[in-house]
Residue, then its C-alpha position, 0 to 999 in steps of 0.5 A: m959028474s964033476e961037482h964043486g963046493p957048497r950048493r947055494p943060490h948065487p944072487e950076484h950079478v953076472v958080468l959078461e965080457i963081450g964086444d966086437e968079435i967077442g961074445a958070450l954063451l948062457l947055458y940053461t940046465d935042469p936042476d940035476l946038473l947043479g954043481s956040474e962043470v960044463e966045458i966048452s971048446l972052439s970047434g976043431h979044438d976039442d983039447e983046448r977047453q975052458h969050464k964053468e960050473v952050473l949055478e943056481r941063480p934066482i931071476g925075477g922071482r924064479v930059479v934058473y940053473a945056468a953056466a955063463f961062458d964069456g970072452l968067447r971069440e966069434g965062432t962055433y963051439t962044442l959043449w962037453l959034459d963028463d968028457e963027452a961032446y953034448a952039443r956041437e956047432v953052438a954059434v957065438r957071435g961077437g958082441r952078443v949073448a947066445e943061449c943054449d937050453w938043455r932043460r927037458e922043458p925049455g923055458a921052465g923057470a926062466g924069468 
């Protein structure tokens, strides 16, 4: 599992680039993935990946662990963890924010 820098809460606002044919994806995880890098690739383009770090974010008085992917062309995507495909055919629509929940108890901690 790839990890970065100090683990700290990230109360900063998330600004997502979306519109027309460009969407975003919010990935919710359990705390054990804090600091991990999750990669994403357009379906059929497994070697062309970008990555985001799972961060701790306080939302509405609760803590959420999430990675935010923005600027994604409309289509389906594969999510990668430790160089293994963890989820395939994740749909992203232009002008919208899709959500994917990897928590063992979906909705846990969501504000």
